[in-house]
matplotlib code that plots the C-alpha trace (Angstrom):
import matplotlib.pyplot as plt

x = [1.3, 0.5, -3.3, -4.8, -1.6, -0.8, -2.6, -0.3, -2.2, -1.1, -2.4, -2.1, 1.0, 3.9, 3.2, 4.9, 7.8, 5.5, 3.2, 6.1, 7.4, 3.9, 4.0, 7.4, 6.0, 3.1, 5.5, 7.6, 4.5, 3.4, 6.9, 6.7, 3.4, 4.4, 6.2, 7.0, 10.7, 10.5, 7.5, 9.3, 12.4, 10.2, 8.3, 11.5, 13.0, 9.8, 10.0, 13.5, 12.4, 9.6, 12.2, 14.5, 11.7, 10.8, 14.4, 14.5, 11.3, 12.7, 16.0, 14.2, 16.8, 14.3, 13.5, 14.8, 13.0, 10.8, 12.3, 10.2, 11.2, 14.7, 16.4, 19.7, 22.5, 20.2, 20.6, 16.9, 16.3, 19.3, 18.9]
y = [19.8, 18.7, 18.7, 16.5, 14.8, 12.6, 11.9, 12.5, 12.1, 11.6, 8.4, 7.5, 5.3, 4.3, 2.8, -0.3, -0.2, -1.2, 1.7, 4.1, 2.5, 2.8, 6.6, 6.9, 5.1, 7.5, 10.5, 9.0, 8.4, 12.0, 13.2, 11.3, 13.0, 16.6, 18.9, 21.5, 20.9, 22.4, 20.2, 17.1, 17.8, 18.3, 15.1, 13.1, 14.5, 13.5, 10.0, 9.7, 10.8, 8.1, 5.5, 6.5, 6.3, 2.8, 1.8, 3.1, 1.2, -1.9, -1.7, -1.0, 1.6, 4.0, 7.5, 10.8, 14.0, 13.9, 11.8, 13.4, 16.9, 16.4, 13.5, 12.3, 14.7, 17.7, 21.0, 21.9, 21.0, 22.9, 26.4]
z = [-5.0, -8.5, -8.3, -11.0, -12.0, -9.0, -5.8, -2.8, 0.4, 4.0, 5.5, 9.1, 9.9, 7.7, 4.3, 2.9, 0.5, -2.3, -1.5, -1.7, -4.9, -6.4, -5.6, -7.3, -10.4, -10.5, -10.4, -13.2, -15.3, -14.7, -15.7, -18.9, -19.7, -19.1, -21.5, -18.8, -18.0, -14.5, -13.7, -15.1, -12.9, -9.8, -10.5, -11.0, -7.8, -5.9, -7.4, -6.1, -2.6, -2.7, -3.7, -0.9, 1.6, 0.2, 0.7, 4.3, 5.1, 3.4, 5.2, 8.5, 9.3, 10.6, 9.6, 10.8, 9.8, 6.8, 4.1, 1.4, 2.3, 3.6, 1.8, 3.1, 2.2, 1.7, 3.6, 3.4, 7.1, 8.5, 9.7]

ax = plt.figure().add_subplot(projection="3d")
ax.plot(x, y, z, "-o")
ax.set_aspect("equal")
plt.show()
């Protein structure tokens, strides 16, 4: 998505809460470095999604759908 700013790769299996928190931290750092308001908002939204995913893994509630694309309460996944 943001080539050269952060490295978002799919790895087999589910990561740990710390892995997801680290990704959120990378997004926040990248947002701090950019002057483009739209990119800053996108990076902070992505950071929030990583943090929600970390919370879901931590709480062991399980995942439904793609937590990075369709966070709880969004209507992106509905047709």
